[in-house]
DSSP file (Angstrom, degrees, kcal/mol; ACC not computed):
  #  RESIDUE AA STRUCTURE BP1 BP2  ACC     N-H-->O    O-->H-N    N-H-->O    O-->H-N    TCO  KAPPA ALPHA  PHI   PSI    X-CA   Y-CA   Z-CA
    1    1 A M              0   0    0      0, 0.0     2,-0.0     0, 0.0     0, 0.0   0.000 360.0 360.0 360.0 132.3    0.0    0.0    0.0
    2    2 A S     >  -     0   0    0      1,-0.1     4,-2.6     4,-0.0     5,-0.2  -0.296 360.0-110.5 -74.8 163.0    1.4    3.4   -0.9
    3    3 A D  H  > S+     0   0    0      1,-0.2     4,-2.1     2,-0.2     5,-0.2   0.876 121.1  55.1 -60.0 -36.6    1.8    6.2    1.5
    4    4 A F  H  > S+     0   0    0      2,-0.2     4,-1.8     1,-0.2    -1,-0.2   0.944 109.4  45.8 -61.3 -47.5   -1.0    8.0   -0.4
    5    5 A D  H  > S+     0   0    0      1,-0.2     4,-1.5     2,-0.2    -2,-0.2   0.916 111.8  51.7 -61.1 -43.5   -3.3    5.0    0.0
    6    6 A A  H  < S+     0   0    0     -4,-2.6    -1,-0.2     1,-0.2    -2,-0.2   0.871 112.4  45.9 -63.0 -36.5   -2.5    4.7    3.7
    7    7 A Q  H  < S+     0   0    0     -4,-2.1    -1,-0.2     1,-0.2    -2,-0.2   0.793 120.6  37.7 -76.5 -27.9   -3.2    8.4    4.3
    8    8 A H  H  < S+     0   0    0     -4,-1.8     2,-0.3    -5,-0.2    -2,-0.2   0.446  88.5 107.5-107.2  -1.2   -6.5    8.4    2.4
    9    9 A M  S  < S-     0   0    0     -4,-1.5     2,-0.2    -5,-0.2    55,-0.1  -0.588  77.5-110.9 -78.1 137.5   -7.9    5.0    3.3
   10   10 A T        -     0   0    0     -2,-0.3    -1,-0.1    53,-0.1    -2,-0.1  -0.473  34.2-115.2 -63.2 133.2  -10.9    5.1    5.6
   11   11 A N    >   -     0   0    0     -2,-0.2     3,-2.3     1,-0.2     4,-0.3  -0.623  16.1-145.3 -73.0 119.9   -9.8    3.6    8.9
   12   12 A P  G >  S+     0   0    0      0, 0.0     3,-1.3     0, 0.0    -1,-0.2   0.775  98.4  65.2 -58.3 -24.7  -11.8    0.3    9.4
   13   13 A H  G >  S+     0   0    0      1,-0.3     3,-0.8     2,-0.1    -2,-0.1   0.682  85.2  73.0 -71.3 -16.5  -11.9    1.1   13.1
   14   14 A D  G <  S+     0   0    0     -3,-2.3    -1,-0.3     1,-0.3    -3,-0.0   0.662  88.1  63.9 -69.1 -14.4  -14.0    4.2   12.4
   15   15 A H  G <  S+     0   0    0     -3,-1.3    -1,-0.3    -4,-0.3    -2,-0.1  -0.139  74.7 162.4-101.7  37.1  -16.9    1.9   11.6
   16   16 A M    <   -     0   0    0     -3,-0.8     2,-0.1     1,-0.1    -3,-0.1  -0.305  30.8-136.8 -61.9 136.7  -17.2    0.5   15.1
   17   17 A M        -     0   0    0      5,-0.3    -1,-0.1     2,-0.2     5,-0.0  -0.335  31.1 -95.6 -84.7 172.7  -20.5   -1.2   15.9
   18   18 A A  S    S+     0   0    0      1,-0.2    -1,-0.1    -2,-0.1    -2,-0.1   0.837 121.5  52.4 -58.2 -32.7  -22.4   -0.7   19.1
   19   19 A D    >   -     0   0    0      1,-0.1     3,-1.9     3,-0.0    -2,-0.2  -0.862  68.9-171.7-108.2  98.7  -20.7   -3.9   20.4
   20   20 A P  T 3  S+     0   0    0      0, 0.0    58,-0.5     0, 0.0    -1,-0.1   0.596  80.6  69.8 -68.6  -8.1  -16.9   -3.5   20.0
   21   21 A T  T 3  S+     0   0    0     56,-0.1     2,-0.6    57,-0.1    30,-0.6   0.598  80.2  89.6 -83.2  -9.1  -16.4   -7.2   20.9
   22   22 A T  E <  S-a   51   0A   0     -3,-1.9    30,-0.3    28,-0.1    -5,-0.3  -0.780  74.2-142.9 -89.2 122.0  -18.0   -8.3   17.6
   23   23 A W  E     -a   52   0A   0     28,-3.3    30,-1.9    -2,-0.6     2,-0.4  -0.429   8.0-138.3 -79.5 158.1  -15.4   -8.7   14.9
   24   24 A R  E     -aB  53  76A   0     52,-2.7    52,-3.1    28,-0.2     2,-0.7  -0.978   8.3-161.3-122.3 129.6  -16.1   -7.7   11.3
   25   25 A L  E     -aB  54  75A   0     28,-2.8    30,-2.8    -2,-0.4     2,-0.4  -0.926  13.4-155.2-108.6 108.5  -15.1   -9.7    8.3
   26   26 A Y  E     +aB  55  74A   0     48,-3.2    48,-1.8    -2,-0.7     2,-0.2  -0.713  40.6 113.6 -85.2 129.7  -15.2   -7.5    5.2
   27   27 A G  E     -a   56   0A   0     28,-2.4    30,-3.3    -2,-0.4    31,-0.3  -0.829  48.8-119.2-164.6-159.2  -15.6   -9.5    2.0
   28   28 A T    >   -     0   0    0     -2,-0.2     3,-1.5    28,-0.2     6,-0.1  -0.981  37.7 -75.8-158.1 164.3  -18.0  -10.1   -0.8
   29   29 A V  T 3  S+     0   0    0     -2,-0.3     3,-0.1     1,-0.2     5,-0.0  -0.377 114.3  20.2 -64.3 136.3  -20.1  -12.9   -2.5
   30   30 A G  T 3  S+     0   0    0      1,-0.2     2,-0.8    -2,-0.1    -1,-0.2   0.496  83.9 133.8  84.8   3.6  -18.0  -15.2   -4.7
   31   31 A C    <>  -     0   0    0     -3,-1.5     4,-1.7     1,-0.2    -1,-0.2  -0.785  39.4-165.0 -89.3 108.3  -14.7  -14.3   -3.1
   32   32 A H  H  > S+     0   0    0     -2,-0.8     4,-1.8     1,-0.2    -1,-0.2   0.835  89.5  53.9 -66.7 -31.0  -12.9  -17.7   -2.4
   33   33 A L  H  > S+     0   0    0      2,-0.2     4,-2.4     1,-0.2    -1,-0.2   0.863 106.3  53.4 -68.0 -34.3  -10.4  -16.0   -0.1
   34   34 A C  H  > S+     0   0    0      2,-0.2     4,-2.5     1,-0.2    -2,-0.2   0.881 106.7  52.1 -65.3 -38.0  -13.3  -14.6    1.9
   35   35 A E  H  X S+     0   0    0     -4,-1.7     4,-2.1     2,-0.2    -2,-0.2   0.889 109.4  49.4 -65.1 -39.1  -14.7  -18.1    2.2
   36   36 A I  H  X S+     0   0    0     -4,-1.8     4,-2.1     2,-0.2    -2,-0.2   0.926 111.1  49.3 -64.4 -44.6  -11.4  -19.3    3.5
   37   37 A A  H  X S+     0   0    0     -4,-2.4     4,-2.0     1,-0.2    -2,-0.2   0.900 110.4  50.8 -61.8 -40.9  -11.2  -16.5    6.1
   38   38 A E  H  X S+     0   0    0     -4,-2.5     4,-2.2     1,-0.2    -1,-0.2   0.895 108.3  52.5 -63.4 -40.0  -14.8  -17.3    7.2
   39   39 A S  H  X S+     0   0    0     -4,-2.1     4,-2.2     1,-0.2    -1,-0.2   0.890 107.4  52.1 -62.1 -40.2  -13.8  -20.9    7.6
   40   40 A L  H  X S+     0   0    0     -4,-2.1     4,-2.4     1,-0.2    -1,-0.2   0.904 109.3  49.8 -62.5 -41.3  -10.9  -19.9    9.8
   41   41 A L  H  X S+     0   0    0     -4,-2.0     4,-2.6     2,-0.2    -2,-0.2   0.891 109.3  51.3 -65.6 -38.8  -13.2  -17.8   12.0
   42   42 A L  H  X S+     0   0    0     -4,-2.2     4,-1.1     2,-0.2    -1,-0.2   0.897 110.3  49.4 -64.7 -39.7  -15.6  -20.8   12.3
   43   43 A Q  H >< S+     0   0    0     -4,-2.2     3,-0.5     2,-0.2     4,-0.5   0.928 113.5  45.9 -62.7 -45.4  -12.7  -23.0   13.4
   44   44 A A  H >X S+     0   0    0     -4,-2.4     4,-1.5     1,-0.2     3,-1.4   0.885 107.8  57.6 -64.8 -38.6  -11.6  -20.4   15.9
   45   45 A Q  H 3< S+     0   0    0     -4,-2.6    -1,-0.2     1,-0.3     5,-0.2   0.760  95.6  65.7 -64.8 -25.1  -15.2  -20.0   17.1
   46   46 A A  T << S+     0   0    0     -4,-1.1    -1,-0.3    -3,-0.5    -2,-0.2   0.741 117.8  23.5 -68.6 -22.5  -15.3  -23.7   18.0
   47   47 A V  T <4 S+     0   0    0     -3,-1.4     2,-0.3    -4,-0.5    -2,-0.2   0.454 123.6  46.5-123.3  -4.4  -12.7  -23.3   20.7
   48   48 A A  S  < S-     0   0    0     -4,-1.5     2,-1.8    -5,-0.1    -1,-0.1  -0.967  85.3-105.2-139.9 154.8  -12.9  -19.6   21.7
   49   49 A D        +     0   0    0     -2,-0.3     2,-0.5    46,-0.2    -4,-0.1  -0.597  60.0 155.1 -81.0  85.7  -15.6  -17.1   22.5
   50   50 A I        -     0   0    0     -2,-1.8     2,-0.4    -5,-0.2   -28,-0.1  -0.955  25.4-169.3-118.8 130.2  -15.5  -15.2   19.2
   51   51 A R  E     +a   22   0A   0    -30,-0.6   -28,-3.3    -2,-0.5     2,-0.3  -0.974  20.3 157.5-116.8 133.6  -18.4  -13.2   17.8
   52   52 A W  E     -a   23   0A   0     -2,-0.4     2,-0.4   -30,-0.3   -28,-0.2  -0.973  24.9-153.5-149.9 161.8  -18.2  -11.9   14.3
   53   53 A Q  E     -a   24   0A   0    -30,-1.9   -28,-2.8    -2,-0.3     2,-0.4  -0.994  20.9-123.3-138.3 146.6  -20.3  -10.7   11.4
   54   54 A S  E     -a   25   0A   0     -2,-0.4     2,-0.5   -30,-0.2   -28,-0.2  -0.716  21.8-162.7 -86.3 137.0  -19.7  -10.7    7.6
   55   55 A I  E     -a   26   0A   0    -30,-2.8   -28,-2.4    -2,-0.4     2,-0.6  -0.981  12.9-141.4-122.7 119.0  -19.9   -7.4    5.9
   56   56 A D  E >   -a   27   0A   0     -2,-0.5     3,-2.1   -30,-0.2   -28,-0.2  -0.685   5.5-150.5 -80.3 118.3  -20.4   -7.4    2.1
   57   57 A I  G >  S+     0   0    0    -30,-3.3     3,-1.4    -2,-0.6    -1,-0.2   0.737  92.4  72.2 -64.3 -20.0  -18.3   -4.5    0.7
   58   58 A A  G 3  S+     0   0    0    -31,-0.3    -1,-0.3     1,-0.3   -30,-0.1   0.718  95.9  53.2 -65.4 -18.6  -20.8   -4.2   -2.1
   59   59 A E  G <  S+     0   0    0     -3,-2.1    -1,-0.3     2,-0.1    -2,-0.2   0.449  92.5  93.8 -95.1  -2.0  -23.3   -2.8    0.4
   60   60 A L  S <  S-     0   0    0     -3,-1.4     5,-0.0    -4,-0.2    -3,-0.0  -0.445  94.6 -80.1 -83.3 161.5  -20.9   -0.1    1.6
   61   61 A P     >  -     0   0    0      0, 0.0     4,-2.6     0, 0.0     3,-0.5  -0.307  52.2-105.4 -55.9 149.6  -20.8    3.4    0.2
   62   62 A E  H  > S+     0   0    0      1,-0.2     4,-2.6     2,-0.2     5,-0.2   0.847 117.5  52.0 -52.0 -45.3  -18.9    3.5   -3.0
   63   63 A Q  H  > S+     0   0    0      1,-0.2     4,-1.7     2,-0.2    -1,-0.2   0.916 113.4  44.2 -61.0 -43.6  -15.7    5.1   -1.7
   64   64 A E  H  > S+     0   0    0     -3,-0.5     4,-1.8     2,-0.2    -1,-0.2   0.908 111.6  53.6 -67.1 -41.3  -15.4    2.6    1.1
   65   65 A M  H  X S+     0   0    0     -4,-2.6     4,-1.7     1,-0.2    -2,-0.2   0.919 109.3  48.8 -58.3 -44.2  -16.2   -0.3   -1.2
   66   66 A L  H  < S+     0   0    0     -4,-2.6     4,-0.5    -5,-0.2    -1,-0.2   0.849 107.7  55.0 -65.8 -33.9  -13.4    0.9   -3.5
   67   67 A E  H  < S+     0   0    0     -4,-1.7    -1,-0.2    -5,-0.2    -2,-0.2   0.855 117.0  35.7 -67.9 -34.3  -10.9    1.1   -0.6
   68   68 A F  H >X S+     0   0    0     -4,-1.8     3,-2.6    -3,-0.2     4,-1.3   0.665  92.5  94.8 -88.6 -18.6  -11.6   -2.5    0.4
   69   69 A A  T 3< S+     0   0    0     -4,-1.7     3,-0.2     1,-0.3    -1,-0.1   0.792  93.6  32.7 -50.8 -42.3  -12.0   -3.9   -3.1
   70   70 A D  T 34 S+     0   0    0     -4,-0.5    -1,-0.3    -3,-0.2    -2,-0.1   0.268 118.5  55.5 -99.5  12.9   -8.4   -5.1   -3.6
   71   71 A K  T <4 S+     0   0    0     -3,-2.6    13,-0.6     3,-0.0    -2,-0.2   0.543  81.2 159.4-118.4 -12.1   -7.8   -5.9    0.1
   72   72 A I     <  +     0   0    0     -4,-1.3   -45,-0.1    -3,-0.2     2,-0.1  -0.278  47.2  53.4 -68.4 149.4  -10.5   -8.4    1.0
   73   73 A P  S    S+     0   0    0      0, 0.0    11,-2.0     0, 0.0     2,-0.4   0.506  72.0 169.1 -78.0 148.8  -10.9  -10.4    3.1
   74   74 A V  E     -BC  26  83A   0    -48,-1.8   -48,-3.2     9,-0.2     2,-0.5  -0.997  20.3-155.8-128.7 126.4  -10.2   -8.0    5.9
   75   75 A L  E     -BC  25  82A   0      7,-2.7     7,-3.2    -2,-0.4     2,-0.5  -0.910  13.2-169.9-105.5 123.6  -10.8   -8.9    9.6
   76   76 A V  E     +BC  24  81A   0    -52,-3.1   -52,-2.7    -2,-0.5     5,-0.2  -0.955   8.5 174.4-120.1 126.7  -11.3   -6.0   11.9
   77   77 A T        -     0   0    0      3,-3.2   -56,-0.1    -2,-0.5   -54,-0.1  -0.555  53.1 -87.9-111.5-176.8  -11.5   -6.1   15.7
   78   78 A A  S    S+     0   0    0    -58,-0.5   -57,-0.1    -2,-0.2     3,-0.1   0.769 126.0  18.4 -63.7 -24.6  -11.7   -3.3   18.2
   79   79 A T  S    S+     0   0    0      1,-0.2     2,-0.3    15,-0.1    -1,-0.2   0.567 122.1  44.0-124.6 -13.5   -7.9   -3.0   18.3
   80   80 A K        -     0   0    0     14,-0.0    -3,-3.2     2,-0.0     2,-0.4  -0.941  51.5-153.1-138.5 156.3   -6.5   -4.7   15.2
   81   81 A T  E     -C   76   0A   0     -2,-0.3     2,-0.5    -5,-0.2    -5,-0.2  -0.997  13.5-163.4-127.1 125.7   -7.0   -5.1   11.4
   82   82 A L  E     -C   75   0A   0     -7,-3.2    -7,-2.7    -2,-0.4     2,-0.4  -0.940   3.2-159.3-110.0 127.6   -5.8   -8.3    9.7
   83   83 A Y  E     -C   74   0A   0     -2,-0.5    -9,-0.2    -9,-0.2   -11,-0.1  -0.879  41.5 -69.6-102.1 137.1   -5.4   -8.2    5.9
   84   84 A Y  S    S+     0   0    0    -11,-2.0     2,-0.1   -13,-0.6   -50,-0.0  -0.404 107.4  65.4 -64.7 138.8   -5.4  -11.6    4.1
   85   85 A P  S    S+     0   0    0      0, 0.0     2,-0.3     0, 0.0    -2,-0.2   0.248  72.3 142.4 -87.7 137.3   -3.4  -13.8    4.1
   86   86 A F        -     0   0    0     -4,-0.1     2,-0.2    -2,-0.1   -46,-0.1  -0.957  35.1-139.4-135.0 158.9   -3.9  -14.6    7.8
   87   87 A S     >  -     0   0    0     -2,-0.3     4,-2.1     1,-0.1     5,-0.2  -0.533  31.9 -99.1-112.2 174.7   -3.9  -18.0    9.6
   88   88 A I  H  > S+     0   0    0      1,-0.2     4,-2.9     2,-0.2     5,-0.2   0.860 124.8  56.3 -60.6 -35.1   -5.8  -19.7   12.3
   89   89 A M  H  > S+     0   0    0      2,-0.2     4,-1.9     1,-0.2    -1,-0.2   0.897 105.7  50.0 -65.3 -39.3   -2.9  -18.8   14.6
   90   90 A D  H  > S+     0   0    0      2,-0.2     4,-0.7     1,-0.2    -2,-0.2   0.918 113.0  46.8 -62.2 -43.7   -3.3  -15.1   13.7
   91   91 A V  H >X S+     0   0    0     -4,-2.1     3,-1.2     1,-0.2     4,-0.7   0.928 111.7  49.9 -65.1 -45.9   -7.0  -15.3   14.4
   92   92 A M  H >< S+     0   0    0     -4,-2.9     3,-0.9     1,-0.3    -1,-0.2   0.836 102.3  62.1 -63.7 -32.7   -6.5  -17.1   17.7
   93   93 A A  H 3< S+     0   0    0     -4,-1.9    -1,-0.3     1,-0.2    -2,-0.2   0.746 101.1  55.0 -64.3 -22.1   -4.0  -14.5   18.8
   94   94 A L  H <<        0   0    0     -3,-1.2    -1,-0.2    -4,-0.7    -2,-0.2   0.722 360.0 360.0 -81.1 -22.8   -6.8  -11.9   18.6
   95   95 A S    <<        0   0    0     -3,-0.9    -1,-0.2    -4,-0.7    -2,-0.2   0.491 360.0 360.0 -82.6 360.0   -9.1  -13.7   21.0
């Protein structure tokens, strides 16, 4: 990511939900990497108290959608953002 992109990208943490303990997985329909990321979250959820929701970037305002378009899947917690590729160990380290 260029310095320009880093300075002008919307901070995913700015979109905090009412419940900051719920993680957000940004992706879109038909994204095989997003499906892999979702599978990792389901595996982690089997052994840890993790709550998450999928957010389809196609439903975001256009500027935000464009900012995520070449980065998905992106996992956002209250304190960290993981850009794919990430592993089950990366996910578990967040819990």
